[in-house]
C-alpha positions as CSV (number, residue, x, y, z in Angstrom):
1,M,-9.8,-39.4,-40.8
2,K,-7.8,-41.6,-38.8
3,R,-5.2,-42.2,-36.3
4,V,-4.7,-45.8,-36.3
5,E,-5.2,-47.9,-39.3
6,I,-4.6,-52.1,-40.0
7,T,-2.8,-54.5,-42.3
8,E,-5.0,-56.3,-44.0
9,E,-2.7,-59.4,-43.0
10,A,-3.4,-58.4,-39.1
11,A,-7.1,-57.9,-40.0
12,K,-7.4,-61.2,-40.8
13,I,-6.0,-62.5,-37.3
14,V,-8.0,-60.0,-35.7
15,K,-10.9,-61.3,-37.1
16,Q,-10.3,-64.9,-36.2
17,L,-9.2,-64.2,-32.4
18,K,-13.0,-62.1,-32.8
19,M,-14.1,-65.4,-33.7
20,K,-12.6,-67.3,-30.7
21,H,-13.0,-64.4,-28.5
22,G,-15.9,-62.0,-29.2
23,D,-15.3,-58.7,-28.1
24,L,-11.7,-57.0,-28.0
25,I,-9.3,-54.5,-27.4
26,F,-6.1,-52.9,-28.1
27,H,-3.7,-51.6,-25.9
28,Q,-0.5,-50.2,-26.4
29,S,1.6,-49.0,-23.1
30,G,4.8,-48.4,-22.4
31,G,5.6,-51.2,-19.6
32,C,7.8,-54.0,-19.7
33,C,7.5,-57.2,-21.7
34,D,7.2,-56.6,-25.4
35,G,7.9,-52.6,-24.7
36,S,5.5,-50.4,-26.7
37,A,3.8,-53.3,-28.4
38,P,0.3,-53.4,-29.3
39,M,-1.3,-56.0,-27.1
40,I,-5.0,-57.5,-28.2
41,F,-7.0,-58.6,-25.4
42,E,-10.7,-59.8,-24.5
43,K,-12.8,-56.7,-23.8
44,G,-13.0,-56.6,-20.1
45,D,-10.1,-58.4,-19.2
46,M,-8.0,-55.3,-19.4
47,Y,-8.4,-52.4,-16.6
48,L,-8.8,-49.1,-18.7
49,D,-8.5,-45.8,-16.7
50,D,-8.3,-42.1,-17.3
51,S,-5.1,-42.1,-17.8
52,D,-6.0,-44.6,-21.7
53,I,-7.0,-42.3,-24.9
54,L,-9.0,-44.1,-27.1
55,L,-7.3,-43.6,-30.4
56,G,-9.6,-45.2,-32.8
57,E,-11.2,-48.6,-34.1
58,V,-8.7,-50.8,-36.7
59,E,-11.2,-54.1,-38.0
60,G,-14.2,-53.6,-35.3
61,V,-11.8,-53.1,-32.7
62,N,-11.4,-50.2,-30.2
63,F,-7.2,-49.3,-30.2
64,Y,-5.9,-47.5,-26.8
65,M,-2.8,-46.1,-25.8
66,N,-1.7,-45.2,-22.1
67,Q,-1.6,-41.4,-22.0
68,D,2.2,-41.5,-21.5
69,Q,3.2,-43.2,-24.2
70,F,0.7,-41.2,-26.1
71,E,3.2,-38.0,-25.4
72,Y,5.8,-40.0,-27.5
73,W,3.5,-40.9,-30.2
74,K,1.3,-38.2,-30.5
75,H,2.7,-36.8,-33.7
76,T,2.6,-40.3,-35.3
77,H,0.3,-42.3,-37.7
78,L,-0.2,-45.7,-36.7
79,T,-0.7,-49.4,-38.4
80,V,-0.7,-52.2,-36.8
81,D,0.5,-55.0,-38.4
82,I,1.1,-59.0,-37.3
83,T,4.9,-60.3,-37.5
84,K,5.6,-64.2,-37.1
85,G,7.6,-64.6,-33.9
86,R,6.7,-65.1,-30.5
87,G,6.1,-61.7,-27.7
88,A,6.5,-61.9,-24.1
89,S,3.3,-60.9,-23.5
90,F,-0.3,-61.9,-22.7
91,S,-1.3,-60.6,-25.9
92,L,-4.6,-63.2,-27.7
93,E,-1.9,-63.6,-30.9
94,I,1.2,-65.6,-28.8
95,P,-0.2,-68.7,-29.1
96,L,-0.4,-68.5,-32.8
97,G,2.8,-67.8,-33.0
98,L,2.3,-64.4,-34.0
99,R,2.9,-61.0,-32.4
100,F,1.2,-57.8,-33.7
101,L,3.9,-54.5,-34.0
102,I,3.5,-51.0,-35.0
103,H,4.7,-49.2,-38.0
104,S,4.5,-45.5,-37.9
105,R,5.2,-42.2,-39.7
106,L,5.1,-38.5,-38.9
107,L,1.5,-37.0,-39.4
108,T,1.2,-34.9,-42.4
109,A,0.2,-31.1,-41.9
110,E,-3.4,-31.6,-43.1
111,E,-3.3,-34.7,-40.0
112,A,-2.1,-32.9,-37.5
113,A,-4.1,-29.7,-38.1
114,F,-7.0,-32.2,-38.0
115,F,-5.8,-33.9,-34.5
116,N,-4.8,-30.2,-33.2
117,T,-1.2,-31.6,-32.3
């Protein structure tokens, strides 16, 4: 069972970014700029610590969320998507005129039991 997945269109962009930049990570914080938008960085360009939780992997890229943000999202299943528009972050898709976003839904009872939420 997965807590986070990715749309086909967003996966295409991730593949493109991996070809250009190599190993990547997704991180979703609750900070300023794009708020809670998922951002993608070259692996090693984003400092991760004990407050970052690995939620899963999408298109071969680990997806992390800050622990404080996770408290708001722990009852949801996340899907990474892509849309036209320029975000206000340092995420690698920004120069393409695109930005990642999250669609969420509540976990099913089965998923909630699996993830022990």
